[in-house]
C-alpha positions in Angstrom: -19.2 24.3 -15.8 -22.0 26.7 -14.5 -21.4 30.4 -15.0 -22.5 33.6 -13.7 -21.7 36.9 -15.3 -22.6 39.0 -12.2 -19.6 41.6 -11.9 -18.1 39.7 -14.8 -17.2 36.7 -12.4 -17.1 33.0 -13.6 -18.5 30.7 -11.0 -17.3 27.3 -11.5 -19.5 24.3 -10.6 -19.3 22.9 -7.2 -18.5 19.4 -6.6 -21.7 17.0 -6.6 -21.0 16.3 -2.6 -22.0 19.9 -2.0 -25.5 19.8 -0.8 -27.7 22.7 0.8 -30.4 22.0 3.0 -33.3 24.3 4.4 -34.8 24.3 7.7 -38.0 26.1 7.9 -41.8 25.3 8.5 -42.6 27.4 5.3 -40.8 26.6 2.0 -41.4 30.1 0.6 -38.1 31.6 1.5 -36.2 28.6 0.6 -37.5 28.7 -3.2 -37.0 32.4 -3.3 -33.3 32.2 -2.1 -32.5 29.2 -4.2 -33.9 30.9 -7.1 -32.3 34.3 -6.4 -28.8 32.8 -5.4 -28.4 29.0 -6.2 -27.0 29.5 -9.8 -24.9 32.5 -8.7 -23.3 30.1 -6.3 -22.7 27.3 -8.9 -25.0 25.2 -7.2 -27.8 22.8 -9.1 -31.3 22.9 -7.5 -31.1 19.4 -7.3 -28.3 19.8 -4.5 -30.7 21.6 -2.3 -32.6 20.1 0.4 -35.5 21.3 2.4 -36.2 20.2 6.0 -39.3 21.1 7.7 -38.5 20.4 11.4 -35.5 20.0 13.3 -35.8 16.3 13.8 -35.1 16.2 10.2 -32.0 18.3 10.6 -30.6 15.8 13.5 -31.4 13.0 11.2 -29.5 14.6 8.5 -26.6 15.4 10.3 -26.3 12.3 11.8 -25.9 10.6 8.3 -22.9 12.7 7.3 -19.7 11.1 7.3 -16.3 12.7 7.6 -14.6 13.9 5.3 -18.0 15.8 4.7 -18.6 18.6 6.4 -21.8 20.8 7.2 -22.2 24.4 7.1 -25.4 25.2 9.1 -27.5 28.4 8.4 -30.0 28.8 11.2 -32.4 31.1 12.5 -31.5 32.8 15.8 -34.3 31.2 17.7 -33.3 27.8 16.4 -29.7 28.0 16.7 -30.2 28.9 20.3 -32.6 25.8 20.7 -29.9 23.3 19.0 -26.5 24.3 19.6 -26.0 22.3 22.7 -26.8 19.2 20.6 -24.7 20.1 17.7 -21.9 22.1 18.7 -19.5 19.3 19.0 -20.2 17.3 16.1 -17.4 16.9 13.8 -19.2 16.9 10.8 -20.4 20.6 11.4 -18.0 22.9 10.1 -19.7 26.0 11.5 -23.0 28.1 11.8 -24.4 31.1 10.1 -27.3 32.6 12.0 -29.7 34.4 9.7 -32.5 36.4 11.5 -34.1 39.6 11.4 -33.3 40.8 15.0 -29.2 40.5 15.1 -28.5 42.2 18.3 -30.6 39.4 20.0 -28.1 36.8 19.0 -24.6 38.5 19.4 -24.4 37.2 22.8 -24.8 33.6 21.4 -22.3 34.2 18.7 -19.8 35.3 21.2 -20.7 32.5 23.5 -20.0 29.6 20.5 -17.5 31.5 18.5 -15.9 28.2 17.8 -18.7 27.2 15.7 -21.0 30.5 15.0 -19.1 32.5 12.3 -21.7 35.4 11.9 -25.2 36.9 12.4 -27.1 38.0 9.2 -30.3 39.5 8.3 -30.0 40.0 4.9 -30.4 37.4 2.2 -27.8 39.3 -0.1 -25.3 39.3 2.6 -25.8 35.8 3.1 -25.4 35.1 -0.5 -22.1 36.9 -0.4 -20.9 35.1 2.9 -21.5 32.0 1.4 -19.8 32.7 -1.9 -16.6 33.9 0.2 -16.9 30.4 2.1 -17.4 28.7 -1.3 -14.5 30.5 -3.1 -12.4 29.4 -0.1 -13.3 25.6 0.1 -13.7 24.7 -3.7 -13.1 21.4 -4.6 -13.3 19.9 -0.8 -16.0 17.3 -0.1 -18.5 19.7 1.7 -22.1 20.0 2.5 -23.8 23.1 3.1 -26.6 22.7 5.6 -28.9 25.9 5.3 -31.6 25.9 8.0 -33.5 29.1 7.9 -36.2 30.0 10.3 -37.0 34.1 10.8 -36.3 35.1 14.2 -39.5 35.7 16.2 
């Protein structure tokens, strides 16, 4: 069992079926986030996947099969570009938008409120949202798909 002593909480290791993937044209932020928060989420580094482009994201999503689910974390610009293509995927549980310009993507969140859960611009807040979700879903066959591109 993996543990974190932050706030004296014990973090149980997630099931092997849980996978984080990251979409970005630069992997620096991916490595930074995994290094800072991966262990605190109870996720071994080998369960993270880095995707360099949206085509690899689509390929990945198409290969997920129920009962597995994906939580997508995407930049606002990328979310706007791909939402129509992925909004009805049964393997896509929900979407978190991670970008610097929150106000630009609130209308997108409102328009697709059935899929887009939140718009976030701080990695610590993103970690906290994933921790909250992780706590609710622990033990379910669930994939996290983290797609991160900063808003332009």
